[in-house]
N, C-alpha and C positions, 0 to 999 in steps of 0.2 A: 621276818629278819632273815635278810642274806650276808652269807660272809665269805670275807675273801683269801682264798687260802692258795698259794703256789700249785701246778701244775706237778712240780718233782713230787710232791706229799701225798699224790689224791695214787692210790692201787688199782692195777686195772677192776677191780670188784668193787670201791668203793665208787668209782666211776660208775661202773655199771647200775648200784644203788640208786645214785643220785638221778642215773634217766630216769629210771623206772618212776619214780616218787612224783604223786602230782602237787599241782605245785598248788602254793599256802591258799585255801583259805580264806575269808575276811572273815571274821570273828564274828559270834554271834549276835556279840554285846553292841557291835558298831549298827548288827540291823535293829535291834532292841531299841536302840537311841535315834537309831536315824525318825522311826513311829516315835518318835516322843514316848515311848512302851506306852502304846496304844494298849496292847494288852490289861494294863493294867488301872482303864480311865473306861469310866461308865460313858460310851460315847452315843450320844442321839444327836441323827441327821436325817432330813427331809432332803425330797424333792415337787414341788406341784405344779402343776399345769394341766392343760385341758388333752382329752382324748372323745372324739365322734362330737366334741361340742360339750360333752361334762367334766368338771372340775374333777380333778384328782390330785390324790397326796399320797405320799408316800412315806411312812413314819421306820426307820430304820436302827436298829439301839442292839449294840454288842458292848459287854462285857465279858472278860476270858475269849473262852472259847461257847459263849451261851448267845445267843442272836435272836430277838422278837425281830420281826416283818410284820408292817398289817399295811395295807393296800385301801383305800378308801374313794368309792367312787362315788359322785353323787348322793353321799352318808348312807351307804352300802359298804358295810368291810369284811375282807377275809385280811389273812396273813397265815403265818407258820412262829411255833418258838422250838427253840434249839437249846436245850439248857446240860449242853458240853456231850451229853449222854444220849439222848433221845430225844425223838422230832414229832412235834404234834403239829395240828392243822386247823384252823378254827374258819366260820364263815359268820351269818348274819348274828346268831347269837350270840356267838364269843366263846364256845364252846370247846375244850381241847379236845381231839380223837387226835388218838394213833397214829401216826402216816411216814411210813418210811421216805416216801416222796420217789423221785428220780434214782435219787444215789441209795447204796445198801449205807445201812449204821457204821458198819466199818471204817470207809471212803469218809461220810461228814465227817465223823468224829475227828479225824485227823488232817481232812482240808478246812475246818472251824480253826484247828490250832494252828494254822496256816496261816490262813487270813485274816486274824485274829494279831496275830505278830507274839503270839503265846508261846510260838515252838521256840522261839527267841531268846523266854526268859528262866529261872534257872527253875522256878515252880516246875515249871511242865516235866524239866528233867525228876524233878522227885518226888512227883506223880507219878510216873509209870513210866512219862513216855522217854523215844530214844532218838538222840539225832544223828547224826556221818556226813560225812561230809562227800559229796558227788560227783565232786567239780569244780571248777570255780563259777564260784555266787551262784552254788548251787547243793541242797541240802536235802538225803533221803532221810524223811520226816515219819516215826508212826505213834502216835496218841497211843496210849493206855486203850487196852482191847478195840485199836482202829487198824486200818488197813497200811501196807506203806506208800509214802506218796514222794513225789519230788518238789519241792519249793525254789522256785526260781525267784533271784533280785537283782537291779537293773547295776549294773557295776558301778554306774557315776553318781546314785542316787543312794546304794541300797536298802530300797523299798521295794516290795514287792514286784513282780512282773508274770508271775503264769504260778499252778498246781500242774501238775503233770501226775500221770498214774506211769509205772515201770515201762508200760507198752509202748510209751509217746503219748497218749492222749492227753490232751490240757482238759481239767475238768474247770479252772476258771483261769481268769484273766482281768488284769489290774491294768488300770489307766488313770494318771492325771493324781493328784494329792488336795485333798482337804483337811483342814485346819479345826481342830473339835476342842478347844483347850487346849493342854499343852501336846494332845495327839496328833498327830499326820495319819488319816487313814485315805485308800485309795477314793477317788471320787467315782469312780466307773468303777464294777465289776461285772465281767459277759461270765456267762453261764449257769452253773449254780447260785443260786440264790443273785441271780440279776439283779443291778440296781444301779444307776445312775445319780446321784445327790447335788442337789444346790445349799445347801447348809448344813453345819453343825454344828454341835455344842458339849462340854463336858456337865454331867449334874451328877448330885451325893449320890449312894446309895447304890440298891443292887436292883438289877431289873425288874419288875412284876409283871409277869403274863396275864393275859386275860385272866377273869377268874368266872364268866360267862354267870345267865340269873338266879342269884339266890333261892334256894329250895333247901324244904325241911319235911321232914317224913312221918307219918303218925298212922297206928291201926295196920293192919295183916293185908291192906291192899286188893280185897277180892271184889270184882267184877264179874258181872255178866256179861258174854259177848253176845253181841244181833245174831241171827239169822244168817246174817250177810257172810258172801263165801272169803271176804276177806276179815280181819280183827276188828268190829266198831264197837267202842264200849261206852257207857257212859262218863262224862265227865263235869265240872263245870269251870266256865270260865267268865270273869268279871261277877260272878254271881251268878249267872246265868247256866241253867240244866241244860247240855248239848249234846251229839255224842262225838268221838275222836275217834278217828282213826288212826292205828296205829302201823305206821308206813317205815321202817330201817329204810326202805330203797328212795325215799323222800332227805332231801337237804336244800334249802330249810325248813322247818315248820311251817305251815300255812292256814289262814283262817276263808272261809269259803264267802265270795264277798254280800250276799245277805244277810249274815250274820255281822262282819266289819257295817253294813249298813246298819244294822238293828241298833249295835252299840253304837253308831255315831262317830267312827271312827274313820278318820281320813289318811285313804293311803301318801305314802310321801317316801324318796330316793325313786330308786329304777335299778332292778333284776330282773337276770333272765330266768324262764322256768323251760325247762325241755323235759316235754311230755311227746304225742304220736307227733306233733311243730314245737315251734320255739316261738314262746310269746316274751314281750316285757308287761314289769308288773313291778307294784310298788310295795312297801310294805308298810303294816300298824306295829304299834308296839301295846300288848293291854295284859290284864289280870286282875285276880291272881286265876291261874289252873290248875285245878286241882285233877288227881289225875292218881287214883287207888291211891295208893298212901304218901303219894308227893305232891306236893305243893309249890309250885315255881310261883315267885311275888311276881314278878312279870316277865313277860319275852317280846318278843318282834317276831313276826308272823308275815309271811308271802301272801298276798290277796289270791284270788283266785277260785275264778267260776266254780260252782260246785257242777254235780254230776250225779246223775239219776241211773246209775250204771252200779253205784256205792252210793248211801246215802251216810253223809256225812257232815259236820257242821266247820271242825279243826281235823287236819293231818298233823298227827305229831311221831314230828321225822327222827331220823337221824341225831342229830344235835341235841337234841331235850330228851330222847330218849338214851343218852349216853350215859344219865347221871339217875339211871333208874336200874333193874334187875327187871327183867320182866318174864314172865310164862304164861302160857297160849295151851288151853286144855281144853281142845275141841270138843273129845269126846263128853264130857260134861260141862260144856258151855262156860266154863271161866278163863278169866282172866287174872293172874295177880301182879303188880307192878309195887316192886319195894322198893328201898333201899339196894343202889350197887354194893355186891361182896357183905350183904347183911349174916350171911354164917348162916340162911336157914339153908335144909337139905331140899332137896328136889325129888320128884317121883323115883320111884328105882324098880329096876336095874338101868344103866344105860346102854344105851347101844354104841353111841358114836360122841367122843366130845371132840368137835372140831375148830380151829386156833379160825382168827378173824384175824383180819388187818383192814386198815380203811384208806381210800384212794379216792380223793373228791370230795368228803366228809361221806361218805357213803361203806358199809360193812363189804367186805369182800374175802373169799374162799377159794380153794379147788377144789375144781372136778375133772372126771374123766368122763367121756363121751365114747361110746363103741372104742376104747385104745388110746383116744387124742385127750392130749389134756389140756385142760384150759386154765390156766391163770386169771385170777382177779374176777372169779364171776360174781357181781352182786348178789348179795343175800337181801331180798325184798320182799316184805312181808304185808306187801299194796299190791301183788301179785299172785294171783289167785291158781295160776298154773301151780307147778310142782318144776317144771323146767318152761324158758321161754328164750328163742334165741332170731335175731333177724333174719334176712331173706339171703342179704349177702353171705351172711355164715353158712347158712344150708347150702347153697348154690357151689359155693365155692370148696363144700366139703360135702361128705357122705350124704345123700341124697336117698334119705330113709322114705319108706311108700310112706303115701299119706292115707290116714284115716279118715280125717272128715276137715270139712271149711267150715269158721266161724265166724264171726266176729270181734273184733278185739275195742275197746270201750277205753274212753281215758278222760283226762279233764273237760269239761264244758261241753262233755257227751258226740268228743270229738271221738270221731269210729274209723277202722279201716278195716281191709280185706284179711284175714288168717288162717292159717291151716295145723290141723292137730297133724303130727306123724309121731310113733313109736321108738325109741331110743334104746339100742341094747346095751347092758351094760355099764351101765352110767355108776359112779362112784360119786361120791358128795365126800371128801375129805378124807375118812379114813373108811367110811361107810358105805357098802355095798349096795346099792340101790337097785341093782336087778332092770331088768326092761322100766322105762319111766316116761308118761306119756308128755311129749312136748306141745307144745305153743309155737308155730314160726312166724311172726308179726315183720312187716314189710319194712317199719322206719326203727327197730331197735337195735340199737348196738353192741353192746354186750352181751354176754349171756347172764341168765338170772335165775337164783334158784330163788323159787314160790316159796309161797304160805301155804300152798295144795300140800304141802310134807304133813300138813298136822292131818290129814286124812292117817295118816301108817304111825304117827308119833305123836305126845305131848313136845313143847317145842320151848326150853330157855333161851335167852340170850341173853347175855351181860356185855354190853360195848365196854365198859369199865374194866371189866377182866379179860375184853378182847376172845371170845368164845360164844360159841353154839354149842348146846347140849340136845342130843334126842333121846328122849325117853321113849320105849314103845310101848303102844295105847292099850 
């Protein structure tokens, strides 16, 4: 509100203060009203179309700062879930795996509070969020335990235009508008959580995130390891005694083609599997799968060719392993698969507890190779080496002397030339591994920490607790 005053009534000091004051900001209540108080509405929106000749559907659900996105192409779905505080991703079996993605959690907390218009509601500030004027049509916003970001709105429509960092980097842009009951939401969002929507509606109740396959637990979960260089254990699928490969580096879980044919399962859908090369396949749904103390009523499995390098019928990947606690004791030839956080103590003492995080559905950890930090190494129990990495990384880094040459064998017995080197001064998380033997493969992209560590330790993996524990043998 502007006040008219006579110039003679103004002192020089008052004039200076007026000149320095920022222009008045649009009230936050007007921003909330322009969105139809979208933060208070459970919005469900969709987009459909074709991608490379295959139909796709995107489902977008937002309620307050929580956000569920599901993308489906030819019956194969993946997506992400953010509850306002933590983010998870999921794949074929819709098992939630903690994954901060391309943004850190502090930024994501504030971004979602802005993108949902929650920052403009009184409830945001009562829950510990802060909002301050950052200029005309702009606010400096920080969610509780979040990073400070700048929200900008269109001066004509009072609707969101962009979210930026203090350094001016645009994290998200918004265009167009879409009605969803009483709410008006952006039709297109670029940057983080990018989406372009066709239709929307308001739905009752809270968002229900994916639950994944039903699982129950009974018994001590002890299984005998095979003599293979990777963890293969007895299990049953649909009442058939089979062999399961425990592979934290695989997602999704998989079934060998001969077993799928034996069970009369017809693949459907289409998904891409990356091994030494990339190939398209379908998936089947089968159950129950009994694995140690865990019993999965039904699960989805990608169909893959079998291999003579490791004789398995089923690959239990990171998606299903998120529902169990796994202990591998190579010295005694035993695996134990129980409920996550079952309270039982593992063998003592502990050499290292290594935090895990997830990216693209697989567990990741940090390592140091000969003084060079390596972030996001895959912990891969299906890789028989202690360390493995690609030729490109070897060529562009320290070229340690070659120890010997070998062949690496993957799905369907596809093979490629590889060689072995000794890497000095290796650290895996807080554990000092010293000089460690590594396999260099031509087509591998990421650094892998493999199950070869079980020659030194018994290994405990609890994906639900996001940790890997090494116990000395």
